[in-house]
ZAPALO-85098 format. One record per residue: x, y, z of N, C-alpha, C in turn; residue in one letter. Coordinates in Angstrom, 1 decimal, always signed. Atoms other than C-alpha are relative to their C-alpha. Layout:
N
SITE   n_px   n_py   n_pz  ca_px  ca_py  ca_pz   c_px   c_py   c_pz resn
SITE      X      Y      Z      X      Y      Z      X      Y      Z    A
...
This chain:
225
SITE   n_px   n_py   n_pz  ca_px  ca_py  ca_pz   c_px   c_py   c_pz resn
SITE   -1.2   +0.9   -0.1  +88.4  +90.6  +77.7   +0.8   +0.2   +1.3    X
SITE   -0.8   -0.4   -1.2  +90.2  +92.5  +80.5   -0.7   -0.6   +1.3    X
SITE   +0.7   +0.5   -1.2  +87.5  +91.6  +83.0   +0.0   -1.5   +0.1    X
SITE   -0.1   +1.5   +0.0  +87.5  +87.9  +81.9   +1.3   -0.4   +0.5    X
SITE   -1.3   +0.4   -0.5  +91.2  +87.8  +82.4   +0.2   +0.2   +1.5    X
SITE   -0.1   -0.3   -1.4  +90.9  +89.4  +85.8   -0.6   -1.1   +0.8    X
SITE   +0.8   +1.0   -0.7  +88.3  +86.9  +86.9   +0.8   -1.3   +0.0    X
SITE   -0.7   +1.3   +0.1  +90.4  +84.0  +85.6   +1.3   +0.0   +0.9    X
SITE   -1.2   +0.0   -0.8  +93.6  +85.1  +87.4   -0.5   -0.1   +1.5    X
SITE   +0.5   +0.1   -1.3  +91.6  +85.7  +90.6   -0.4   -1.4   +0.4    X
SITE   +0.4   +1.4   -0.3  +90.1  +82.2  +90.4   +1.2   -0.9   +0.1    X
SITE   -1.2   +0.8   -0.1  +93.5  +80.7  +89.8   +0.7   +0.2   +1.3    X
SITE   -0.6   -0.3   -1.3  +94.9  +82.4  +92.8   -0.8   -0.6   +1.2    X
SITE   +0.9   +0.6   -1.0  +91.9  +81.3  +94.9   +0.2   -1.5   +0.1    X
SITE   -0.1   +1.5   +0.0  +92.2  +77.7  +93.8   +1.4   -0.4   +0.5    X
SITE   -1.4   +0.3   -0.5  +96.0  +77.7  +94.4   +0.1   +0.1   +1.5    X
SITE   +0.0   -0.2   -1.5  +95.5  +79.1  +97.9   -0.8   -1.1   +0.7    X
SITE   +0.8   +1.0   -0.7  +92.8  +76.6  +98.8   +0.7   -1.3   +0.0    X
SITE   -0.8   +1.2   +0.0  +94.9  +73.7  +97.7   +1.1   +0.0   +1.0    X
SITE   -1.1   -0.1   -1.0  +97.9  +74.8  +99.7   -0.5   +0.1   +1.4    X
SITE   +0.5   -0.1   -1.3  +95.9  +75.8 +102.7   -0.6   -1.3   +0.6    X
SITE   +0.6   +1.3   -0.4  +94.1  +72.4 +102.8   +1.1   -0.9   +0.3    X
SITE   -1.1   +1.0   -0.2  +97.5  +70.6 +102.6   +0.8   +0.4   +1.3    X
SITE   -1.0   -0.5   -1.0  +99.6  +72.8 +105.0   -0.6   +0.7   +1.2    X
SITE   +0.6   -0.8   -1.0  +97.2  +74.8 +107.1   +0.2   +1.5   -0.3    X
SITE   +0.0   -1.4   +0.4  +96.5  +78.5 +107.0   +1.3   +0.7   +0.4    X
SITE   -1.2   -0.8   -0.5  +99.5  +79.8 +109.1   +1.3   -0.4   -0.7    X
SITE   -1.2   +0.5   +0.6 +102.0  +77.6 +107.3   +0.2   +0.5   -1.5    X
SITE   -0.1   -0.4   +1.4 +101.3  +79.0 +103.8   +0.3   +1.5   -0.1    X
SITE   -0.4   -1.4   +0.3 +102.9  +82.2 +102.5   -0.7   +0.5   -1.3    X
SITE   +0.5   -0.6   +1.2 +101.7  +84.6  +99.9   +0.9   -0.3   -1.2    X
SITE   -0.9   +0.4   +1.1 +104.8  +83.8  +97.9   -0.3   -1.3   -0.5    X
SITE   +0.4   +1.3   +0.4 +103.8  +80.2  +97.8   -1.3   +0.0   -0.8    X
SITE   +1.3   -0.1   +0.7 +100.3  +81.0  +96.7   +0.2   +0.6   -1.4    X
SITE   -0.3   -0.6   +1.3 +101.6  +83.3  +93.9   +0.7   -1.0   -0.9    X
SITE   -0.8   +0.9   +0.8 +104.1  +80.7  +92.8   -0.8   -1.2   -0.5    X
SITE   +0.9   +1.1   +0.4 +101.5  +77.9  +92.7   -1.0   +0.4   -1.1    X
SITE   +0.9   -0.5   +1.1  +99.3  +80.1  +90.5   +0.7   +0.5   -1.2    X
SITE   -0.9   -0.4   +1.2 +102.2  +81.0  +88.2   +0.0   +1.5   -0.2    X
SITE   +0.0   -1.4   +0.1 +102.1  +84.7  +89.0   +1.0   +0.6   +1.0    X
SITE   -0.9   -0.7   -1.0 +104.3  +87.2  +90.9   -0.7   +0.4   +1.2    X
SITE   +0.6   -0.5   -1.2 +103.7  +88.4  +94.4   -0.6   +1.3   -0.2    X
SITE   +0.6   -1.3   +0.3 +103.1  +91.8  +93.0   -1.3   -0.1   -0.7    X
SITE   +1.3   +0.3   +0.6 +100.4  +90.4  +90.8   -1.0   -0.4   +1.0    X
SITE   +0.9   +0.5   -1.0  +98.8  +88.7  +93.8   -0.6   +1.3   +0.7    X
SITE   +0.5   -1.1   -0.7  +98.5  +92.1  +95.5   -0.9   +0.9   -0.9    X
SITE   +1.0   -0.7   +0.9  +96.7  +93.5  +92.5   -1.4   -0.5   +0.2    X
SITE   +1.3   +0.6   -0.1  +93.9  +91.2  +93.2   -0.5   -0.2   +1.4    X
SITE   +0.4   +0.2   -1.4  +93.9  +90.6  +97.0   +0.9   +0.8   +0.9    X
SITE   -0.8   -0.8   -0.9  +95.0  +92.7  +99.9   +0.7   -0.9   +1.0    X
SITE   -0.6   +0.9   -1.0  +95.9  +89.7 +102.1   -0.3   -1.5   -0.3    X
SITE   +0.2   +1.5   +0.1  +96.0  +85.9 +102.5   -1.5   -0.3   +0.4    X
SITE   +1.4   +0.2   -0.4  +92.6  +86.1 +104.3   -1.0   +0.3   -1.1    X
SITE   +0.9   -0.5   +1.0  +91.0  +88.0 +101.5   -0.2   -1.0   -1.2    X
SITE   +0.0   +0.9   +1.1  +91.9  +85.4  +98.9   -1.0   -1.2   +0.2    X
SITE   +1.0   +1.0   -0.4  +89.8  +82.8 +100.8   -1.4   +0.5   +0.1    X
SITE   +1.4   -0.5   -0.3  +86.9  +84.9 +102.0   -0.6   +0.5   -1.3    X
SITE   +0.6   -0.5   +1.2  +86.5  +86.3  +98.5   -0.8   -1.1   -0.8    X
SITE   +0.7   +1.1   +0.6  +85.3  +82.9  +97.4   -1.5   +0.0   +0.3    X
SITE   +1.4   -0.1   -0.5  +82.1  +83.5  +99.4   -0.5   +1.5   +0.0    X
SITE   +0.3   -1.5   +0.0  +82.0  +87.3  +98.7   -1.4   +0.3   -0.5    X
SITE   +1.2   -0.4   +0.6  +78.9  +87.2  +96.6   -1.3   -0.5   +0.7    X
SITE   +1.1   +0.5   -0.8  +76.7  +85.5  +99.2   -0.9   +1.1   +0.5    X
SITE   +0.8   -1.1   -0.5  +75.6  +88.7 +100.8   -0.8   +0.8   -1.0    X
SITE   +0.8   -0.7   +1.0  +74.6  +90.6  +97.7   -1.0   -0.9   -0.6    X
SITE   +1.0   +1.0   +0.5  +72.8  +87.4  +96.6   -1.2   +0.0   +0.8    X
SITE   +1.2   +0.0   -0.9  +70.6  +87.5  +99.7   -0.8   +1.3   -0.3    X
SITE   +0.7   -1.3   +0.2  +69.7  +91.2  +99.1   -0.8   -0.1   -1.4    X
SITE   +0.7   +0.0   +1.3  +68.9  +90.6  +95.4   -1.2   -0.9   +0.1    X
SITE   +1.1   +0.9   -0.2  +66.7  +87.6  +96.3   -1.1   +0.6   +0.8    X
SITE   +1.0   -0.6   -0.8  +64.9  +89.5  +99.0   -0.8   +1.1   -0.8    X
SITE   +0.7   -1.0   +0.8  +64.2  +92.4  +96.6   -0.9   -0.6   -1.0    X
SITE   +0.8   +0.6   +1.0  +62.8  +90.0  +94.1   -1.3   -0.8   +0.5    X
SITE   +1.2   +0.7   -0.6  +60.3  +88.3  +96.5   -1.3   +0.8   -0.1    X
SITE   +1.3   -0.7   +0.1  +56.6  +89.1  +96.2   -0.2   +1.0   +1.1    X
SITE   +0.2   -1.1   -1.0  +55.6  +92.3  +98.0   -0.8   -0.4   +1.2    X
SITE   +0.9   +0.3   -1.1  +52.9  +90.7 +100.1   +0.5   -1.2   +0.8    X
SITE   -0.5   +1.2   -0.7  +55.0  +87.7 +101.3   +0.4   +0.3   +1.4    X
SITE   -0.4   -0.2   -1.4  +55.5  +87.2 +105.0   +1.5   +0.2   +0.1    X
SITE   -1.4   -0.2   -0.1  +58.9  +88.5 +106.1   +0.8   -1.2   +0.3    X
SITE   -0.7   +1.2   -0.3  +59.9  +85.1 +107.5   +0.2   -0.8   -1.3    X
SITE   -0.1   +0.8   +1.3  +59.2  +83.4 +104.1   +1.0   +0.7   -0.9    X
SITE   -0.9   -0.8   +0.9  +61.0  +86.2 +102.1   +1.4   -0.2   +0.5    X
SITE   -1.3   +0.2   -0.5  +64.0  +86.0 +104.4   +0.5   -1.4   -0.2    X
SITE   -0.4   +1.3   +0.2  +64.1  +82.3 +104.3   +0.5   -0.3   -1.4    X
SITE   -0.4   +0.2   +1.4  +64.2  +82.3 +100.5   +1.3   +0.7   -0.3    X
SITE   -1.2   -0.8   +0.3  +66.9  +85.0 +100.5   +1.2   -0.7   +0.6    X
SITE   -1.1   +0.7   -0.6  +69.1  +83.1 +102.9   +0.3   -1.3   -0.7    X
SITE   -0.2   +1.3   +0.7  +68.6  +79.8 +101.0   +0.8   +0.2   -1.2    X
SITE   -0.7   -0.3   +1.3  +69.9  +81.4  +97.8   +1.5   -0.1   +0.3    X
SITE   -1.5   +0.0   -0.3  +73.3  +82.0  +99.5   +0.5   -1.4   +0.5    X
SITE   -0.3   +1.3   -0.5  +73.3  +78.7 +101.3   +0.1   -1.0   -1.2    X
SITE   +0.0   +0.9   +1.1  +72.5  +76.8  +98.1   +1.2   +0.2   -0.9    X
SITE   -1.2   -0.3   +0.8  +75.3  +78.6  +96.2   +1.2   -0.5   +0.7    X
SITE   -1.1   +0.5   -0.8  +77.6  +77.7  +99.1   +0.2   -1.5   -0.1    X
SITE   +0.0   +1.4   +0.0  +76.6  +74.1  +99.2   -0.2   -0.6   -1.4    X
SITE   +0.2   +0.4   +1.3  +75.9  +73.9  +95.5   -1.1   -1.0   -0.1    X
SITE   +1.1   +0.9   +0.0  +72.6  +72.1  +96.2   -1.0   +0.3   -1.1    X
SITE   +1.0   -0.4   +1.0  +70.6  +74.0  +93.6   +0.5   -0.1   -1.4    X
SITE   -0.6   +0.0   +1.3  +73.0  +73.5  +90.7   -0.3   -1.4   -0.7    X
SITE   +0.2   +1.2   +0.7  +73.1  +70.7  +88.1   +0.7   -1.2   +0.6    X
SITE   -0.6   +1.2   -0.6  +73.9  +67.1  +89.0   +1.4   -0.1   -0.5    X
SITE   -1.4   +0.2   +0.4  +77.5  +65.9  +88.8   +0.9   +1.0   +0.4    X
SITE   -0.9   -1.1   -0.4  +79.0  +68.8  +90.6   +0.7   -0.3   +1.4    X
SITE   -0.5   +0.3   -1.3  +80.5  +66.9  +93.5   +1.3   +0.7   +0.3    X
SITE   -1.3   -0.7   -0.1  +83.9  +68.5  +92.9   -0.2   +1.4   +0.6    X
SITE   +0.3   -1.4   -0.5  +82.4  +72.0  +93.4   -0.5   +0.0   +1.4    X
SITE   +0.6   +0.1   -1.3  +80.4  +70.9  +96.4   +1.1   -0.3   +1.0    X
SITE   -1.1   +0.3   -0.9  +83.6  +69.5  +98.0   +0.8   +1.2   +0.2    X
SITE   -0.8   -1.2   -0.1  +85.5  +72.7  +97.3   -0.7   +1.0   +0.9    X
SITE   +0.7   -0.9   -0.8  +82.8  +74.8  +98.8   +0.0   -0.4   +1.5    X
SITE   +0.0   +0.5   -1.4  +82.7  +72.6 +101.9   +1.4   +0.3   +0.6    X
SITE   -1.3   -0.2   -0.5  +86.5  +72.9 +102.2   +0.2   +1.5   +0.4    X
SITE   -0.1   -1.4   -0.3  +86.3  +76.7 +102.0   -0.7   +0.4   +1.3    X
SITE   +0.7   -0.3   -1.2  +83.6  +76.9 +104.7   +0.7   -0.5   +1.2    X
SITE   -0.7   +0.5   -1.2  +85.5  +74.6 +107.0   +1.2   +0.7   +0.3    X
SITE   -1.2   -0.8   -0.2  +88.7  +76.5 +106.5   -0.3   +1.3   +0.7    X
SITE   +0.4   -1.3   -0.6  +87.0  +79.8 +107.3   -0.5   -0.2   +1.5    X
SITE   +0.6   +0.2   -1.4  +85.1  +78.5 +110.4   +1.1   -0.5   +1.0    X
SITE   -1.0   +0.5   -0.9  +88.2  +76.8 +111.8   +1.3   +0.8   +0.1    X
SITE   -1.2   -0.9   +0.0  +90.7  +79.6 +111.2   -0.4   +1.4   +0.6    X
SITE   +0.4   -1.3   -0.6  +90.3  +82.6 +113.6   +0.2   +1.2   -0.9    X
SITE   -0.2   -1.2   +0.8  +91.8  +85.1 +111.2   -1.0   +0.1   -1.2    X
SITE   +0.9   +0.0   +1.1  +89.6  +84.0 +108.3   -1.5   +0.2   +0.6    X
SITE   +1.3   -0.1   -0.6  +86.5  +83.8 +110.6   -0.2   +1.5   +0.3    X
SITE   +0.2   -1.4   -0.3  +87.1  +87.4 +111.7   -0.2   +0.8   -1.2    X
SITE   +0.3   -0.7   +1.3  +87.3  +88.6 +108.1   -1.4   -0.3   -0.5    X
SITE   +1.3   +0.4   +0.5  +84.2  +86.6 +107.2   -1.1   +0.8   +0.8    X
SITE   +1.0   -0.7   -0.8  +82.3  +88.2 +110.1   +0.0   +1.5   -0.3    X
SITE   +0.0   -1.3   +0.5  +83.4  +91.6 +108.9   -0.9   +0.2   -1.2    X
SITE   +0.8   +0.0   +1.2  +81.8  +90.8 +105.6   -1.5   -0.1   +0.4    X
SITE   +1.4   +0.2   -0.4  +78.6  +89.7 +107.3   -0.5   +1.2   +0.7    X
SITE   +0.5   -1.3   -0.6  +78.4  +93.0 +109.2   -0.5   +0.9   -1.1    X
SITE   +0.4   -0.8   +1.2  +78.3  +94.7 +105.8   -1.3   -0.5   -0.6    X
SITE   +1.2   +0.6   +0.5  +75.7  +92.2 +104.6   -1.2   +0.4   +0.9    X
SITE   +1.1   -0.3   -0.9  +73.6  +92.9 +107.7   -0.6   +1.4   -0.3    X
SITE   +0.4   -1.4   +0.3  +73.5  +96.6 +106.9   -0.8   +0.1   -1.3    X
SITE   +0.7   +0.0   +1.3  +72.5  +96.0 +103.3   -1.3   -0.7   +0.1    X
SITE   +1.2   +0.8   -0.1  +69.9  +93.4 +104.2   -1.0   +0.8   +0.8    X
SITE   +0.9   -0.9   -0.7  +68.4  +95.8 +106.8   -0.5   +1.1   -0.8    X
SITE   +0.5   -1.1   +0.8  +68.2  +98.6 +104.3   -1.0   -0.5   -1.0    X
SITE   +1.0   +0.6   +1.0  +66.4  +96.3 +101.8   -1.3   -0.3   +0.7    X
SITE   +1.2   +0.3   -0.8  +64.0  +95.2 +104.6   -0.8   +1.3   +0.2    X
SITE   +0.6   -1.2   -0.3  +63.3  +98.8 +105.5   -0.7   +0.6   -1.2    X
SITE   +0.6   -0.5   +1.2  +62.6  +99.7 +101.9   -1.3   -0.9   -0.4    X
SITE   +1.1   +0.9   +0.3  +60.4  +96.6 +101.4   -1.2   +0.2   +0.9    X
SITE   +1.1   -0.1   -1.0  +58.3  +97.2 +104.5   -0.4   +1.5   +0.2    X
SITE   +0.3   -1.4   -0.1  +58.3 +101.0 +104.1   +0.1   +0.5   +1.4    X
SITE   -0.3   -0.4   -1.3  +59.9 +101.6 +107.4   +1.2   +1.0   -0.1    X
SITE   -1.1   -1.0   +0.0  +62.3 +104.5 +108.3   +1.2   -0.7   +0.4    X
SITE   -1.3   +0.8   -0.3  +65.8 +102.9 +108.2   +0.8   +0.7   +1.1    X
SITE   -0.8   -0.7   -1.0  +67.1 +105.6 +110.6   -0.6   -0.3   +1.4    X
SITE   +0.6   +0.1   -1.3  +64.6 +104.8 +113.4   -0.6   -1.3   +0.3    X
SITE   +0.7   +1.2   -0.2  +62.9 +101.5 +112.9   +1.0   -1.1   +0.6    X
SITE   -0.8   +1.1   -0.6  +64.2  +98.6 +115.1   -0.1   -1.3   -0.8    X
SITE   +0.2   +1.3   +0.6  +62.8  +95.8 +113.0   +1.0   -0.4   -1.0    X
SITE   -0.9   +0.4   +1.1  +65.1  +95.9 +109.9   +1.3   -0.6   +0.5    X
SITE   -1.2   +0.6   -0.5  +68.4  +95.4 +111.8   -0.1   -1.2   +0.8    X
SITE   +0.3   +1.2   -0.8  +66.9  +92.9 +114.2   -0.3   -1.2   -0.9    X
SITE   +0.4   +1.1   +0.9  +65.4  +90.8 +111.4   +1.2   -0.4   -0.8    X
SITE   -1.2   +0.4   +0.8  +68.6  +91.0 +109.3   +0.9   -0.8   +0.9    X
SITE   -0.9   +0.7   -0.9  +70.6  +89.9 +112.3   -0.5   -1.4   +0.3    X
SITE   +0.5   +1.4   -0.2  +68.3  +86.9 +112.9   +0.2   -0.8   -1.2    X
SITE   -0.2   +0.7   +1.2  +68.4  +85.9 +109.3   +1.5   -0.5   -0.2    X
SITE   -1.4   +0.4   +0.1  +72.2  +85.9 +109.3   +0.4   -0.9   +1.1    X
SITE   -0.3   +1.0   -1.0  +72.3  +84.1 +112.6   -0.4   -1.4   -0.4    X
SITE   +0.4   +1.3   +0.6  +70.3  +81.3 +110.9   +1.0   -0.5   -1.0    X
SITE   -1.0   +0.3   +1.0  +72.7  +81.4 +108.0   +1.3   -0.6   +0.7    X
SITE   -1.2   +0.5   -0.7  +75.7  +81.0 +110.4   -0.2   -1.4   +0.7    X
SITE   +0.3   +1.3   -0.7  +74.0  +78.2 +112.4   +0.0   -1.2   -1.0    X
SITE   +0.1   +1.1   +1.0  +73.3  +76.2 +109.3   +1.4   -0.3   -0.6    X
SITE   -1.4   +0.2   +0.5  +76.8  +76.7 +107.9   +0.8   -0.8   +0.9    X
SITE   -0.8   +0.7   -1.0  +78.3  +75.5 +111.1   -0.4   -1.5   +0.1    X
SITE   +0.5   +1.3   -0.1  +76.1  +72.4 +111.3   +0.4   -0.8   -1.3    X
SITE   -0.4   +0.6   +1.2  +76.7  +71.6 +107.6   +1.5   -0.3   -0.1    X
SITE   -1.4   +0.1   +0.0  +80.4  +72.1 +108.0   +0.4   -1.1   +1.0    X
SITE   -0.4   +1.0   -1.0  +80.6  +70.0 +111.2   -0.4   -1.4   -0.4    X
SITE   +0.4   +1.3   +0.4  +78.8  +67.1 +109.5   +0.7   -0.4   -1.3    X
SITE   -0.8   +0.2   +1.3  +81.3  +67.2 +106.5   -0.9   -0.1   -1.2    X
SITE   +0.9   -0.1   +1.2  +78.4  +68.0 +104.2   -1.1   -1.0   +0.0    X
SITE   +1.0   +1.0   +0.0  +76.2  +65.1 +105.3   -1.4   +0.5   +0.3    X
SITE   +1.3   -0.5   -0.3  +73.4  +67.1 +106.7   -0.5   +0.9   -1.1    X
SITE   +0.6   -0.7   +1.1  +70.9  +68.7 +104.3   -0.2   +1.5   +0.5    X
SITE   +0.1   -1.4   -0.5  +71.3  +72.5 +104.6   -1.5   +0.6   -0.2    X
SITE   +1.4   -0.5   +0.2  +67.7  +73.1 +103.3   -0.8   -0.4   +1.2    X
SITE   +0.7   +0.4   -1.2  +66.3  +71.0 +106.2   +0.4   +0.7   +1.2    X
SITE   -0.5   -0.7   -1.2  +68.5  +72.7 +108.7   -0.5   +1.5   +0.0    X
SITE   +0.5   -1.3   +0.1  +67.4  +76.1 +107.4   -1.5   +0.1   +0.3    X
SITE   +1.4   +0.1   -0.4  +63.7  +75.1 +107.7   -0.2   -0.1   +1.5    X
SITE   +0.1   +0.2   -1.5  +64.3  +74.1 +111.3   +0.3   +1.4   +0.7    X
SITE   -0.3   -1.3   -0.6  +66.0  +77.4 +112.0   -1.1   +1.1   -0.1    X
SITE   +1.0   -1.0   +0.2  +63.3  +79.5 +110.5   -1.3   -0.3   +0.6    X
SITE   +1.2   +0.3   -0.8  +60.6  +77.6 +112.3   +0.1   +0.6   +1.3    X
SITE   -0.2   -0.7   -1.2  +62.1  +79.0 +115.4   -0.1   +1.5   -0.1    X
SITE   -0.1   -1.4   +0.1  +62.6  +82.5 +114.1   -1.3   +0.6   -0.6    X
SITE   +1.2   -0.5   +0.7  +59.3  +82.9 +112.1   -0.9   +0.9   +0.8    X
SITE   +0.9   -0.9   -0.8  +57.1  +84.2 +114.9   +0.6   +1.4   +0.3    X
SITE   -0.7   -1.3   -0.2  +59.6  +87.0 +115.7   +0.1   +0.8   -1.3    X
SITE   -0.1   -0.7   +1.2  +60.2  +87.8 +112.1   -1.3   +0.6   -0.6    X
SITE   +1.3   -0.4   +0.5  +56.5  +88.1 +111.3   -0.7   +1.0   +1.0    X
SITE   +0.6   -0.9   -0.9  +55.9  +90.4 +114.3   +0.5   +1.4   -0.3    X
SITE   -0.6   -1.3   +0.4  +57.1  +93.5 +112.4   -0.8   +1.1   +0.6    X
SITE   +0.8   -1.1   -0.5  +54.1  +95.6 +113.6   +0.3   +0.2   +1.5    X
SITE   -0.2   -0.1   -1.4  +54.7  +94.9 +117.3   +1.4   +0.5   +0.3    X
SITE   -1.4   -0.4   -0.3  +58.5  +95.5 +117.1   +0.2   +1.5   +0.0    X
SITE   -0.2   -1.5   +0.2  +58.2  +99.1 +115.9   -1.3   +0.7   +0.4    X
SITE   +1.3   -0.6   -0.4  +54.8  +99.8 +117.6   +0.1   +1.3   +0.6    X
SITE   -0.1   -1.3   -0.7  +56.1 +102.6 +119.7   +0.3   +1.1   -1.0    X
SITE   -0.2   -1.1   +1.0  +57.2 +104.5 +116.6   -0.9   -0.1   -1.2    X
SITE   +0.9   +0.2   +1.2  +54.3 +103.4 +114.4   -0.7   +1.3   -0.4    X
SITE   +0.8   -1.2   +0.3  +52.4 +106.7 +114.6   +0.8   +0.9   -1.0    X
SITE   -0.8   -0.9   +0.9  +55.3 +108.7 +113.1   +0.2   -0.7   -1.3    X
SITE   -0.2   +0.7   +1.2  +55.9 +106.0 +110.5   -1.2   +0.1   -0.9    X
SITE   +1.2   +0.0   +0.8  +52.3 +105.9 +109.4   -0.2   +1.4   -0.6    X
SITE   +0.2   -1.4   +0.6  +52.2 +109.7 +108.9   +0.9   +0.2   -1.1    X
SITE   -1.0   -0.2   +1.0  +55.3 +109.5 +106.8   -0.1   -0.8   -1.2    X
SITE   -0.1   +0.9   +1.1  +55.0 +106.4 +104.7   -1.2   -0.9   -0.1    X
SITE   +1.1   +1.0   +0.0  +51.7 +104.6 +105.4   +0.2   -1.0   +1.1    X
SITE   +0.0   +1.0   -1.0  +51.0 +101.6 +107.6   +1.3   -0.8   +0.1    X
SITE   -1.2   +0.8   -0.2  +54.0  +99.8 +109.1   -0.2   -1.4   -0.6    X
SITE   +0.0   +1.4   +0.6  +54.8  +96.7 +107.1   -0.9   -0.1   -1.2    X
SITE   +0.8   +0.1   +1.2  +52.5  +97.6 +104.2   +0.8   -0.3   -1.2    X
SITE   -0.7   +0.3   +1.2  +53.6  +96.1 +100.9   +0.3   +1.2   -0.8    X
SITE   -0.3   -1.1   +0.9  +55.2  +98.4  +98.4   -1.0   -0.1   -1.1    X
SITE   +0.9   +0.0   +1.2  +52.9  +99.5  +95.6   +0.7   -0.5   -1.2    X
């Protein structure tokens, strides 16, 4: 019950913040106004969020962990480009609400407003990029485990994670700029068509260190048992 209450209050604060920010702009809205709109005190606000930036970025906070979970669940022998494309799509679909039930236009519009607000506000974009830096590390660690590479020395995992998140960013920007008119799935397919040759070149990327890796964990890029 306590966790349900916490989630409810956090959601109410986020919704109040988004409505005010959409009306007045990020810089014009104060934490006092957000708390008042949600019917809580400023002190209560700080129990849930450290800053005005956090209350917005938190709406998209689960996207990174979602990518890692999806990548971990992909078939072991799947090409890296395909596995990463599926992983990124899970987060994009959650963001654009394109994989959910019909009749969710209100949620889709809310997600679009959040993305546009983040991309158009330097303070929010900076905080969002901080989150993505953490996601990149987590995604790289999952890739290293998946491909049985040494996470301390292999170049492929951080490079591939960075490329996947670059595609994520590019699609978000195009979807946002089109006011949701462009299909994020089609945009992602186009992005990964460009990235796939590099993402599937895992053996050549770490070829210089392959001998050490083979001795330690088996062939580079071999599927997990």
